[in-house]
N, C-alpha and C positions, 0 to 999 in steps of 0.2 A: 444298637437296641436289638432285642431278640425278636424272633418270630413267635407270635402267640398262636396256639392251636385251641380252637373251640371244638368241643366234641362231646358225645354222650359216652358215659362210662361203659355202656354196652359195647362200644367200638374200641375199647382200650387195646386189644391185641393189634388191630390195624394201626392205631395211632402210635403205638410203641415202635412198630416197624418203620412207619413214616418218619417219626422223630429221629430214630437212629440213623436213617439215610441222610437227613438234613444235617445232623451233627457231623456225619462222615464227610459232608461237603463243606465243612468249616462254618456252619451257620449256628448262631446262638438260638436256642429254643426255650420258650417259656411254656411249661405245662403245670397244671395245678398239682399233680402228684409229685412232681419234682421240687416244687417251690414252697408248698404249704407245710406249715408246722402246727403242732398242737397249740391251740390258743390263738392262732392267727385269725384275723377278721376276714372271712371269706369275701365279703362284698368289697372291702377296701383293697385287699391284695389284687383281686381280679380287675377292679376298676383302674388301679394304677398300672397294672400290666397291659390292659387294653389301651390306655392313654399313651404309654411309652413304647409300645411295640412298633417295629419297622413295618411289619405286615401282619395280617390276621388271616390265618388259614381256617376256613369254616368247613368242617367235615360234615357232609350231608349224607344222612342215612335214614332209614325208616324210623329209627329210634330218635335220632337227634332232632328231626323236624317236629317231633311231638314233644320234645323237652322244653319246658317253660324257661329253664335256665339258659339253654342254648339260644332260645329266641331273644332273651334279653341281651346276651352277648352280641348277637347279630344286629339288633337294633342300635346298640351303643356303637358298634363298628360303622354302621351306615351313617349315623349322625357325624361321626368323626370324618368319614370320607367326604361328606358334603361340605363340612366346615373347612377341610384342607384342600378340597378341590383336586384330589389326586387319588390314584388307586391304592386302597389300603386292604380291601377284602379279596382273598383268592379262594373261590369255592373249590372243594374237592368232593367228588361224587363217588360213593363206594358201593351203592346198590340202587335198585330201581325205586327211588323215593320221589315224593312230590317236592320239587324245588320251590322254596319260598318266592312269592310274587315279586318282591322288591329286588331280587338278584337274578331273576330269570333271564335278563338281557345280558348277563355277564358270561364270558367264556369260562369254562371250568376244566379242571384236570380230571379226566375220567379213568378211575381205577377199576371199573366194573369188569372189563375183559382182561386187562393186563396191569399188574402192579408196576412193571418197568415202564410201560407207555405212560401211565399216569404220573409216575415219578419224574419222567423226562419233561412232561408238560408243566408240572409243578415247579421244577428247577428253573425252567425258562421264564415262567412268570415271576419268580422270586428274584432272579438275577439282577434286574435293574435296581432293586431296593435293598439288596443285602451285600452288594459288591462295593466295598469301600475303596478299593485300589483303582477304580476306574469309573468316572461319573462326570456329571455336569453341575456347575453352580449357576443358577439362573438368578438374574437381577433384572429390574425393570428396563434398563437401557443397555445391558450387555450380558454376555454369558461366558463362562470359562469351562472348557473341556480339559480334563486332567487324567493322567495315568501314572501309576507307580509300578516300577518293574525292578526285579533283582538285578544286580550288576556286580562287577568286581573290577579291581585295578591292581595289576602286578601282584596277584595272590592275596589281596585283602578284600573282605566281603563288604558289600554296600548296596545302595539302591539309587535309582534315578527317578526323579519326579519331573514330568513334562507337563506344561501348562500352555494352553492356547486361548487368549482372551479376544473375543470379537464383539465390537460395539454394534448396537442396533443402527441399521441404515448406514453403515460405513463399509468401504470396500478395502479394508485392511485389518490385520490382526497383529497382536503383540504376542510373541512366542518366547517362553522362558523355560530353561531346564536347570535342575539342581542335581549335581552328583554328590552323594553323601557316601564317604568311604571311612570305614572304622579302622581301628588299630588292630583288629583281630585277623590273623592269618586264616585263609581258607584251608580246608582239609580235603578238598576234592573239587569236582566240577561245580560251578555256580548253578544253583537251582535245587541242590539236595536240601531236604528239610533241616538237617543239622548244620547247614552251611549257609544259611540266609538269616537276615535280620527278621525277627518275628513281626507279624502284621501289627499287633498293638504297639510294639516298639517303634515301628516306622511312623505311626500316627503321633506318638508322643514326641519323636524327634522333630517332626514337622511342626507340631504345636509349640515346641520350645524355640525353634527357628522363628516362628511367627512372633512370639513375644519379644525375642531378642532383636529382630530386624524391623519390627514395626516402628515407624518414625525415624529410623536411621537414614539420614540423607544420602549415605553411600549406596543404599539399596532402593532408592527411588530413582529409577532410570529415566532419563530424558532421551528419547530416541528420535533422531532426525533423519536417519537413512537406514539401509538394510545391513550395515556393518554390525558384527557381534560385539556386545559389551560384556566384559568378564570381570567377575569378582572372585576372590579366593579368601578363605578364612579357616581357622581352627576353632572348634567349639568344644566345650566340656559340659556334659550334662550334670545337673545337680543330683544328689542322692547316690546315683550309680557310679559317678565319676568317669563314665565312658567318654572317650574323646573321638571326634570325627573331623575329617577334613571335608570341607564343602567347596564346590566350584559352581558358580552361578553364571549362566550364559543367557543373554537377553537380546532380542532383535525385533525389528519391525519388518513384517512381510505384507506385500499387497501394494495398493495404489499410494503413490506419493501425493500427499495433500498440500505440500509446500510449507507445512508447519511442523511442530514437534508433537510426539506422543509421549505422555507421562505414564510410566508403569510402576505402580507401588507394590513391590514384591511382598512386603510384610502383610499388607491387607489381604492379598490373595492367599497367602499361606494360612492366615487366620480362618478364612472361610473354608478352605480345604480340610484343615485339621479338625475343625468343628464338625464337618459332615462325616469324615472318617470315624471319629470317635463316637458320634451318635449312631452310626451304623454298627460299629463293633459292639457297643453297649457294654454291659457288665460281664466280665469273664466267668462269673459264678455259674451261670446256666450251662455254658459250654463245657466247663470242667466237670460238672456234675453229670451232664448227659454222656460225656465220653466215658466216664467211669462206669455208669450204669449200663450203657450199650456195649461196653468193652470193645469199642472200635479202635482204640489206641491205648498203648501202655502209658503209664504216668511215671515220670522219673523225678525224684526230688533233687533240687539244685542247692548246693551248699551256699550259704550266704557269704558274701565277700567281707573280709575284715575291714573294720572302720579305718579310714586313712584320711589324710588331708585332701581338700578339694583340689582337683586338677583343672578346674574351670579357668579358662583364659578369656579376657575381653575379646569380643568379635571385632575383626578388622581385616585389613589386607595383610597377606603374607607373601 
């Protein structure tokens, strides 16, 4: 989901500079001037954007605090923050204005003395809610920390997903890792932008794995000790026909309870892919922002010719 920016049109020059920096840091941004078209319902579009946004940056200035429209956006954001019981609003102060009473207790990014210092503070505040590759899944009785990192194997590009599940009031954890290796040969060191699997593609692969593995008894691990259990398979994605080799390693760490621990990989992947895709949101805003801010060049990619599906059933290899 994108980052929504609430601002007064008087501050457009500052907001354009801020939005360009956010896009340069791979964040999707929603701004009315980028998204609104002739004939669109102003109220409906902004209401939907406020509801779907990962975070809402409120630009505070002498003009914005007097704006009735900015006040409505702030009130809607506060209602959402209270309902979801999490941080949604990130105030940004750009001049010596009167900060609205209901957000005076919040820390804010201060751009008054230095744009760079303010930007650094804003990026730090946004990081936990816009970083899809590293986060936590919270459930009432357990939580899972996960991280996705680029990797490679014998010259082929890929990525690794690491997951650590910890149950409430338990002295052990279940640890699982998935190595996903494509059939595409790397063209240089791992980490180059042209030599890695795109962020959105990683999330889609994990989503496909979740739908394929969910309910598969071969990927519901029964862990009785600290020994690693391994599964290997070949998968083929629909539509794109891309093929990947996956290797799953799962083990139990921590105190031995004398019983077994059951780890359902498909369920974990479903929650992780859902969170990743929610954070990434629609690519439209990112593409448009990059084009307007000219932070990166856009290259057209030729469509692949239609061919028969290479998808193979998932199983051991």
